[in-house]
C-alpha positions in Angstrom: 0.0 0.0 0.0 1.4 3.4 -1.0 0.4 5.0 2.2 3.0 3.2 4.3 5.7 3.5 1.6 5.3 7.3 1.2 7.4 9.3 3.8 5.1 12.3 3.7 2.0 10.3 4.3 3.6 8.3 7.1 4.8 11.5 8.7 1.3 13.1 8.5 -0.1 9.9 10.1 2.4 10.4 12.9 1.0 14.0 13.4 -2.5 12.7 13.7 -1.2 10.0 16.0 0.3 12.6 18.3 -2.8 14.7 18.1 -5.2 12.0 19.1 -2.8 10.5 21.6 -3.1 13.9 23.4 -6.8 14.1 22.9 -7.3 10.7 24.5 -5.1 11.7 27.4 -7.0 15.0 28.0 -10.5 13.6 27.7 -9.6 10.8 30.2 -7.4 12.5 32.8 -8.4 16.2 32.7 -11.7 15.5 34.6 -9.8 13.6 37.3 -7.2 16.3 37.6 -9.9 19.0 37.9 -11.7 16.9 40.5 -8.5 16.9 42.6 -8.6 20.7 42.4 -12.2 20.8 43.5 -13.6 21.7 40.1 -16.9 19.9 39.9 -18.5 18.0 37.0 -20.6 21.0 35.9 -17.6 23.2 35.3 -15.7 20.3 33.8 -18.5 19.8 31.4 -18.4 23.5 30.4 -14.7 23.1 29.6 -15.3 20.2 27.3 -18.2 22.0 25.6 -15.9 25.0 25.0 -13.3 22.7 23.5 -15.8 21.2 21.1 -17.2 24.6 20.2 -13.6 25.9 19.6 -12.8 23.0 17.3 -16.1 23.0 15.4 -16.1 26.8 15.1 -12.6 27.2 13.9 -12.3 24.3 11.5 -13.9 26.2 8.5 -11.5 29.1 9.0 -8.5 26.9 9.4 -9.6 24.9 6.4 -9.6 28.1 4.4 -6.1 28.9 5.7 -5.0 25.3 4.7 -6.3 26.0 1.2 -4.3 29.2 0.8 -1.1 28.8 2.7 1.5 26.1 3.5 -0.3 23.2 5.2 3.0 21.9 6.6 3.5 25.0 8.7 -0.1 24.9 9.8 0.3 21.2 10.8 3.4 21.8 12.9 2.1 25.0 14.5 -1.1 23.3 15.5 0.7 20.3 16.9 3.1 22.4 19.0 0.2 24.6 20.3 -1.7 21.4 21.2 1.2 19.7 23.0 2.1 22.9 24.9 -1.4 23.3 26.1 -1.5 19.8 27.4 1.8 20.4 29.2 0.2 23.5 30.9 -2.6 21.5 32.4 -0.7 20.5 35.6 0.0 24.2 36.2 -3.6 25.2 36.1 -5.0 26.2 39.5 -8.7 26.8 38.8 -11.4 27.1 36.3 -10.1 30.1 34.4 -6.6 28.8 33.8 -8.0 25.4 32.8 -10.3 27.2 30.4 -7.3 28.9 28.8 -5.5 25.6 28.4 -8.5 23.9 26.9 -9.1 26.8 24.5 -5.5 26.5 23.3 -5.8 22.8 23.1 -8.9 23.1 20.9 -7.2 25.7 18.7 -4.1 23.5 18.2 -6.2 20.5 17.5 -8.4 22.3 15.0 -5.4 23.9 13.3 -3.5 20.7 12.9 -6.3 18.2 12.0 -7.9 20.2 9.3 -4.5 20.6 7.6 -3.5 17.0 7.9 -6.6 15.8 6.0 -6.0 18.3 3.3 -2.3 17.5 3.1 -3.0 13.8 2.7 -5.5 14.5 0.0 -2.8 16.7 -1.8 -0.1 14.0 -1.5 -2.1 10.9 -2.3 -2.5 9.9 -5.9 -6.1 10.3 -7.2 -6.9 6.6 -7.2 -5.5 6.2 -3.7 -7.1 9.1 -1.7 -9.7 6.9 -0.1 -7.2 4.2 1.0 -4.9 7.0 2.3 -7.7 8.6 4.3 -8.7 5.2 5.6 -5.1 4.5 6.8 -4.9 8.0 8.3 -8.1 7.3 10.3 -6.9 3.9 11.4 -3.7 5.3 12.9 -5.7 8.1 14.5 -8.1 5.6 16.2 -5.3 3.4 17.5 -3.4 6.3 19.0 -6.6 7.8 20.5 -6.8 4.6 22.6 -3.0 4.6 23.4 -3.1 8.1 24.9 -5.1 7.2 28.0 -3.2 4.0 28.5 0.3 5.5 28.3 -0.7 8.7 30.2 -2.4 6.6 32.8 0.7 4.5 33.4 2.8 7.7 33.7 0.4 9.4 36.0 0.2 6.3 38.2 4.0 6.0 38.4 5.1 9.7 38.5 2.1 12.0 38.7 0.1 14.3 36.5 2.9 16.6 35.5 4.9 13.9 33.7 1.7 12.3 32.3 0.6 15.4 30.6 4.1 16.5 29.7 4.4 13.3 27.6 1.9 14.8 25.1 4.2 17.8 24.7 7.3 15.5 24.2 5.4 13.5 21.6 4.2 16.6 19.8 7.7 18.1 19.7 9.3 14.8 18.5 6.7 14.2 15.9 7.0 17.8 14.6 10.7 17.2 14.1 10.1 13.9 12.3 7.4 15.6 10.2 9.7 18.5 9.3 12.4 16.1 8.2 10.1 13.8 6.3 8.4 16.6 4.2 11.4 18.9 3.7 11.4 20.4 0.3 8.3 18.4 -0.8 5.2 20.2 -2.1 
């Protein structure tokens, strides 16, 4: 299958992997972290509603940007914003700082994911777009489930700071791999 033999497609799948790894970690462990801070289910629900609204509300705009500017820069920028926002979670000390982190998380996720889909469509040959999108979705689903598992192990062994920081390390590492893999490729 061309998807796995194409460096750019593999690197883009890694970006989605890192994105959804972080998403799985946040949706699983942010509520537990907030509960430890005394933030109740109602406010936690508001945070997740804001996240979804940010993602849904900004995707059309970020899609427009992806159509008119370099998708590669958009992908890496979104991934770094996303990873950085997850790393900030252990430093939040109330609803407002958690709200800031979740807004940044939603913006990073929206910025990156809309561009990865468009970038895969640009790179894949016409007769292989469906297969490439399917492979991209599969890697996303696998990593979405890995995020809570790996983050949970880290949190159990070393605490929330290292658990959430793992998402930043993964985002930074994948950004480097992506930059190397797509260098000078349109």
